[in-house]
C-alpha positions as CSV (number, residue, x, y, z in Angstrom):
1,M,-66.3,-61.0,-58.5
2,E,-66.0,-60.7,-62.2
3,G,-64.3,-57.3,-61.9
4,R,-62.0,-58.6,-59.2
5,Q,-60.9,-61.5,-61.4
6,R,-60.2,-59.2,-64.3
7,D,-58.1,-56.9,-62.1
8,V,-56.0,-59.8,-60.8
9,L,-55.3,-61.4,-64.3
10,P,-52.1,-59.4,-65.0
11,D,-50.7,-60.4,-61.6
12,V,-51.6,-64.0,-62.1
13,L,-50.0,-63.9,-65.5
14,K,-46.8,-62.4,-64.0
15,G,-46.8,-65.0,-61.2
16,F,-47.1,-67.8,-63.8
17,G,-44.3,-66.1,-65.8
18,I,-42.0,-66.0,-62.8
19,V,-42.6,-69.7,-62.1
20,M,-41.5,-70.3,-65.7
21,V,-38.5,-68.1,-65.3
22,V,-37.2,-70.0,-62.3
23,L,-38.0,-73.4,-63.8
24,G,-36.1,-72.5,-66.9
25,H,-33.1,-71.3,-64.8
26,C,-33.2,-74.6,-62.8
27,I,-33.3,-76.7,-66.0
28,Q,-30.3,-74.7,-67.3
29,S,-28.2,-74.5,-64.1
30,G,-29.6,-77.2,-61.8
31,S,-29.1,-80.2,-64.0
32,G,-25.4,-80.9,-63.5
33,L,-22.2,-79.2,-64.6
34,A,-21.8,-81.2,-67.8
35,Y,-25.4,-80.3,-68.9
36,L,-24.6,-76.6,-68.4
37,E,-21.1,-76.5,-69.9
38,N,-22.2,-78.3,-73.0
39,A,-25.3,-76.0,-73.4
40,C,-27.6,-79.0,-73.6
41,Y,-30.5,-76.9,-72.4
42,F,-30.8,-75.3,-75.9
43,E,-31.9,-78.7,-77.2
44,D,-34.1,-79.4,-74.2
45,R,-37.8,-79.4,-75.3
46,W,-39.3,-78.1,-72.1
47,Y,-36.6,-75.4,-71.9
48,Q,-37.5,-74.4,-75.5
49,F,-41.2,-74.4,-74.6
50,I,-40.6,-72.0,-71.7
51,Y,-38.3,-69.7,-73.6
52,S,-40.7,-69.5,-76.5
53,F,-43.0,-67.1,-74.6
54,H,-42.1,-66.4,-70.9
55,M,-40.0,-63.2,-71.3
56,P,-42.3,-61.8,-74.0
57,L,-45.2,-62.3,-71.6
58,F,-43.4,-60.2,-69.0
59,M,-42.6,-57.6,-71.6
60,I,-46.1,-57.2,-72.9
61,I,-47.4,-56.8,-69.3
62,S,-44.7,-54.3,-68.5
63,G,-45.8,-52.2,-71.5
64,Y,-49.4,-52.5,-70.5
65,Y,-48.7,-51.0,-67.1
66,A,-46.4,-48.4,-68.6
67,W,-49.3,-46.7,-70.3
68,N,-50.9,-46.1,-66.9
69,S,-47.7,-44.3,-65.7
70,V,-47.4,-42.2,-68.9
71,Q,-51.1,-41.2,-68.7
72,R,-50.9,-40.1,-65.1
73,A,-47.9,-37.8,-65.8
74,A,-50.0,-34.8,-67.1
75,T,-47.5,-32.0,-66.6
76,P,-43.8,-31.6,-67.5
77,K,-42.9,-31.7,-63.8
78,D,-44.9,-34.9,-63.3
79,R,-43.1,-36.4,-66.3
80,K,-39.6,-35.6,-64.9
81,T,-40.6,-37.1,-61.6
82,M,-42.0,-40.2,-63.2
83,L,-38.8,-40.7,-65.3
84,R,-36.6,-40.1,-62.4
85,K,-38.4,-42.7,-60.3
86,K,-38.5,-45.2,-63.1
87,C,-34.8,-44.9,-63.6
88,I,-34.1,-45.3,-59.9
89,Y,-36.5,-48.2,-59.7
90,L,-34.8,-50.2,-62.6
91,I,-31.2,-49.1,-62.3
92,T,-30.7,-49.4,-58.6
93,P,-30.9,-53.3,-58.5
94,N,-28.4,-53.5,-61.4
95,V,-25.9,-51.1,-59.7
96,G,-26.5,-52.4,-56.2
97,W,-26.1,-56.1,-56.9
98,K,-23.0,-55.6,-59.1
99,L,-21.3,-53.5,-56.4
100,I,-22.1,-56.3,-53.9
101,E,-20.6,-58.8,-56.3
102,F,-17.4,-56.8,-56.6
103,V,-17.1,-56.4,-52.9
104,Y,-17.4,-60.2,-52.5
105,L,-14.8,-60.8,-55.2
106,F,-12.3,-58.4,-53.6
107,A,-13.0,-59.9,-50.1
108,T,-12.4,-63.4,-51.3
109,D,-9.4,-62.5,-53.5
110,S,-11.3,-63.7,-56.5
111,Y,-10.8,-60.6,-58.6
112,I,-7.5,-60.0,-60.3
113,Y,-6.8,-56.3,-60.1
114,W,-5.1,-54.8,-63.1
115,G,-5.5,-51.1,-62.2
116,F,-8.3,-48.7,-61.6
117,G,-9.0,-48.2,-65.3
118,V,-9.6,-51.9,-65.9
119,F,-11.6,-52.2,-62.7
120,L,-13.8,-49.3,-63.8
121,K,-14.4,-50.8,-67.2
122,D,-15.3,-54.2,-65.7
123,L,-17.7,-52.5,-63.2
124,V,-19.5,-50.4,-65.9
125,L,-19.8,-53.3,-68.3
126,G,-20.9,-55.5,-65.5
127,I,-23.7,-53.1,-64.6
128,L,-24.8,-52.7,-68.2
129,E,-24.9,-56.5,-68.7
130,N,-26.5,-57.3,-65.3
131,F,-30.2,-58.3,-65.2
132,W,-30.7,-57.6,-68.9
133,F,-34.4,-57.7,-68.6
134,L,-34.5,-54.6,-66.4
135,W,-32.5,-52.7,-69.0
136,A,-34.9,-53.9,-71.7
137,I,-37.8,-52.5,-69.7
138,L,-36.0,-49.2,-69.1
139,Y,-34.9,-48.6,-72.7
140,A,-38.4,-49.5,-74.0
141,F,-40.0,-47.1,-71.4
142,L,-37.8,-44.2,-72.3
143,L,-38.6,-44.8,-76.0
144,V,-42.4,-44.8,-75.6
145,C,-42.1,-41.7,-73.4
146,L,-40.1,-39.9,-76.1
147,M,-42.5,-41.1,-78.8
148,H,-45.6,-40.2,-76.9
149,Y,-44.6,-36.9,-75.4
150,R,-42.4,-35.5,-78.2
151,L,-43.2,-37.3,-81.4
152,R,-46.9,-38.0,-81.1
153,D,-46.5,-41.7,-81.4
154,S,-45.5,-41.4,-85.0
155,I,-45.9,-44.7,-86.8
156,W,-43.4,-43.7,-89.4
157,I,-40.6,-43.1,-86.8
158,Y,-41.5,-46.5,-85.3
159,I,-41.1,-48.1,-88.8
160,L,-37.7,-46.4,-89.2
161,I,-36.7,-47.7,-85.7
162,F,-37.7,-51.3,-86.6
163,V,-35.8,-51.2,-89.9
164,A,-32.7,-49.7,-88.2
165,M,-32.8,-52.6,-85.6
166,F,-31.9,-55.0,-88.3
167,F,-28.7,-53.1,-89.2
168,T,-27.4,-52.2,-85.7
169,P,-25.0,-54.4,-83.6
170,D,-26.3,-57.2,-81.4
171,G,-23.6,-56.9,-78.6
172,M,-24.2,-55.8,-75.0
173,A,-27.6,-57.7,-75.1
174,L,-28.9,-55.4,-77.8
175,N,-30.2,-58.5,-79.6
176,A,-32.5,-59.3,-76.6
177,Y,-33.6,-55.7,-76.3
178,K,-34.6,-55.5,-80.0
179,Y,-36.4,-58.8,-79.6
180,M,-38.4,-57.6,-76.6
181,L,-39.4,-54.2,-77.9
182,P,-42.3,-55.2,-80.1
183,Y,-44.0,-57.0,-77.2
184,Y,-43.6,-53.9,-75.0
185,L,-45.2,-51.7,-77.6
186,I,-48.1,-54.1,-78.1
187,G,-48.8,-53.9,-74.3
188,F,-48.4,-50.1,-74.2
189,Y,-50.5,-49.2,-77.2
190,G,-53.0,-52.0,-76.4
191,N,-53.7,-50.4,-73.1
192,K,-53.8,-47.0,-74.7
193,N,-56.6,-48.3,-77.1
194,K,-58.2,-50.4,-74.4
195,K,-61.6,-48.7,-74.7
196,R,-61.7,-49.1,-78.4
197,L,-60.6,-52.7,-78.1
198,S,-63.2,-53.5,-75.4
199,S,-66.0,-52.3,-77.7
200,A,-65.0,-54.7,-80.4
201,K,-67.4,-57.6,-80.9
202,L,-64.7,-60.3,-80.7
203,Y,-63.4,-59.0,-77.4
204,Q,-66.9,-58.9,-75.9
205,E,-67.7,-62.4,-77.0
206,I,-64.5,-63.8,-75.5
207,F,-64.1,-61.8,-72.4
208,Q,-67.6,-60.7,-71.5
209,K,-69.9,-63.6,-72.1
210,G,-68.6,-66.4,-70.0
211,S,-66.1,-69.2,-70.0
212,L,-67.6,-71.2,-72.9
213,R,-66.3,-68.8,-75.6
214,T,-63.1,-68.4,-73.6
215,G,-62.7,-72.1,-73.7
216,V,-63.0,-72.1,-77.5
217,A,-60.4,-69.3,-77.6
218,V,-58.1,-71.5,-75.4
219,L,-58.5,-74.4,-77.8
220,V,-57.9,-72.4,-81.0
221,S,-55.0,-70.4,-79.7
222,G,-53.5,-73.5,-78.1
223,I,-53.6,-75.3,-81.4
224,V,-52.0,-72.4,-83.2
225,F,-49.3,-71.9,-80.5
226,L,-48.4,-75.6,-80.4
227,A,-48.3,-75.9,-84.2
228,L,-45.9,-73.0,-84.3
229,F,-43.9,-74.3,-81.4
230,S,-43.4,-77.6,-83.2
231,F,-40.9,-75.8,-85.5
232,F,-38.9,-74.3,-82.5
233,T,-35.2,-75.3,-82.6
234,A,-32.0,-74.1,-81.0
235,D,-31.7,-71.5,-83.8
236,S,-34.9,-69.9,-82.5
237,F,-33.1,-68.6,-79.4
238,I,-32.2,-65.0,-79.6
239,Y,-29.0,-65.7,-77.7
240,L,-27.7,-68.0,-80.4
241,T,-28.8,-66.4,-83.7
242,G,-29.2,-62.8,-82.7
243,Y,-31.4,-60.3,-84.4
244,K,-29.3,-58.2,-86.9
245,L,-29.1,-59.0,-90.6
246,I,-25.6,-57.8,-91.3
247,G,-23.2,-60.6,-92.1
248,K,-25.9,-63.2,-92.4
249,N,-28.2,-64.7,-94.9
250,Y,-30.9,-62.0,-95.0
251,M,-33.9,-64.3,-95.8
252,V,-32.9,-67.0,-93.2
253,Q,-32.4,-64.4,-90.5
254,L,-35.7,-62.6,-91.3
255,Q,-37.6,-65.9,-91.1
256,I,-36.0,-66.6,-87.7
257,D,-36.8,-63.1,-86.3
258,L,-40.4,-63.3,-87.6
259,Y,-40.9,-66.8,-86.4
260,R,-39.8,-66.3,-82.8
261,F,-41.9,-63.1,-82.6
262,L,-45.0,-65.0,-83.8
263,V,-44.5,-68.0,-81.6
264,G,-44.0,-65.7,-78.6
265,L,-47.1,-63.7,-79.4
266,C,-49.3,-66.7,-79.9
267,G,-48.0,-68.2,-76.6
268,I,-48.9,-65.0,-74.8
269,V,-52.4,-65.1,-76.3
270,F,-52.9,-68.7,-75.4
271,W,-51.8,-68.3,-71.7
272,I,-54.0,-65.1,-71.3
273,F,-57.0,-67.1,-72.5
274,V,-56.0,-70.1,-70.2
275,W,-55.8,-68.0,-67.1
276,K,-58.8,-66.0,-67.9
277,M,-60.8,-69.2,-68.2
278,L,-59.4,-70.7,-65.0
279,L,-60.2,-67.5,-63.1
280,D,-63.8,-67.5,-64.5
281,L,-64.2,-71.1,-63.3
282,C,-63.1,-70.3,-59.8
283,R,-66.2,-69.9,-57.6
284,K,-64.2,-68.2,-55.0
285,W,-60.9,-66.5,-54.7
286,D,-58.9,-69.7,-55.1
287,Y,-55.7,-70.1,-53.0
288,R,-53.8,-71.1,-56.1
289,A,-54.6,-67.9,-57.9
290,R,-53.7,-66.0,-54.7
291,V,-50.2,-67.7,-54.7
292,L,-49.7,-66.8,-58.4
293,A,-51.0,-63.2,-57.8
294,Y,-48.6,-62.8,-54.9
295,L,-45.6,-64.1,-57.0
296,G,-46.7,-61.6,-59.7
297,K,-46.7,-58.7,-57.3
298,R,-43.2,-59.6,-56.0
299,G,-42.1,-60.7,-59.5
300,L,-39.1,-58.3,-59.9
301,G,-37.6,-59.1,-56.6
302,I,-38.1,-62.9,-57.1
303,Y,-36.6,-62.6,-60.5
304,I,-33.5,-61.0,-59.0
305,I,-33.1,-63.2,-55.9
306,S,-34.0,-66.4,-57.7
307,G,-31.3,-65.8,-60.3
308,I,-28.7,-65.3,-57.5
309,L,-29.8,-68.4,-55.6
310,V,-29.8,-70.6,-58.7
311,L,-26.2,-69.4,-59.6
312,H,-24.7,-69.5,-56.2
313,V,-26.7,-72.2,-54.4
314,V,-28.5,-74.6,-56.8
315,H,-25.7,-74.8,-59.4
316,P,-22.9,-75.7,-56.9
317,V,-25.1,-78.3,-55.1
318,T,-26.2,-80.0,-58.2
319,A,-22.9,-79.9,-60.2
320,D,-22.6,-83.7,-60.1
321,W,-26.3,-84.6,-60.7
322,E,-27.9,-86.0,-63.7
323,P,-30.7,-84.0,-65.6
324,R,-34.1,-84.9,-64.2
325,Y,-37.3,-82.8,-64.6
326,G,-38.6,-84.0,-61.3
327,V,-35.5,-82.6,-59.6
328,N,-35.9,-79.3,-61.6
329,V,-39.4,-78.9,-60.4
330,A,-38.4,-79.5,-56.8
331,E,-35.5,-77.0,-57.2
332,T,-38.0,-74.5,-58.6
333,L,-40.4,-74.8,-55.6
334,L,-37.5,-74.4,-53.1
335,V,-36.0,-71.5,-54.9
336,L,-39.4,-69.7,-55.2
337,L,-40.1,-70.2,-51.5
338,A,-36.6,-69.0,-50.5
339,S,-36.8,-66.1,-52.8
340,A,-40.2,-65.0,-51.5
341,V,-38.9,-65.2,-47.9
342,I,-35.8,-63.2,-48.8
343,V,-37.8,-60.6,-50.8
344,E,-40.3,-60.1,-48.0
345,G,-37.5,-59.5,-45.5
346,M,-35.6,-57.1,-47.8
347,R,-38.6,-55.1,-48.8
348,R,-39.2,-54.2,-45.1
349,I,-35.8,-52.5,-44.8
350,R,-35.6,-48.9,-46.0
351,G,-33.0,-48.5,-48.7
352,I,-32.3,-52.2,-49.0
353,C,-35.8,-52.7,-50.4
354,R,-34.8,-51.0,-53.7
355,L,-32.5,-53.9,-54.4
356,V,-35.6,-56.1,-54.9
357,G,-37.5,-53.5,-56.9
358,E,-39.6,-51.9,-54.3
359,E,-40.6,-48.5,-55.7
360,R,-43.3,-47.4,-53.2
361,R,-43.6,-47.4,-49.4
362,C,-40.0,-48.5,-49.2
363,G,-39.4,-50.0,-45.8
364,S,-43.1,-50.4,-45.1
365,T,-44.6,-53.7,-44.0
366,R,-47.8,-53.1,-45.8
367,G,-48.8,-54.3,-49.2
């Protein structure tokens, strides 16, 4: 049972993360048109809480799993196959859904056609800006593959990359990619050094000797996380203040970049301890953990479909509503349920399944 719980922890964390993603989107787009147009969500405390850690949590788990893929690819042929599959897996949803969107725009006469060149530019830029998190994972994965296979994981090159990120543009969502990269690397190299980490005394005391020490870890990490979060403001959002230093007050921007990284990292540590403790306390395979693990396994598809549902269903319906957290929670539950049903249907259709991130057994009803 202990081994089974440890195996399911990443899926439970991803499931918890996807719930936070949908709740954040519902707070943003499901609280009325005025709330959205005036960007009131950036000042919303619960929205700030969610965005302080939820995407970094996904990124660190993605990096953790990436090491398994890299390790399995032992030969040059295996590496080419792995890279090809990973690109197809992450790029197909972006391309597919953007093409569907343009077909819809043309069918409803909602797109003003200014010539093929303009259309092609809009299409390419739309694809590159669509589902930014998938691009963040892809770029980070390609980087660690290059570093691991060709450059021997050189720490000096990584240092040069981090320095360069402060002096490169933030457009085309590059600010978000730069913000996400450190978390991905922590997950990747954390998994690579898992055996060394698991032999450390602190790790064994927290993860191997029962829930009491885990409870202490929850308390300590929670205090640190909440203390850091108390300083979170609208300026802490990567979407508002960006990442680069050029054209800004260097010291202020560096403080913002360092702060949001630390608050995200502490939030991740806190929630890992929380869910580890809860799984330890479960005397049986609890149905609530099953639900979260299921959402985690279907996380990519639910992330995609829920975003579409919030934009095209929740937002139009709630345009005249007043902001209420109870309504946002109800919206979240309905969107999660609808997204899960749609994903389950799409993943059983060969070819279509790739639109919801199904990489293996495409078209199968198993899994």
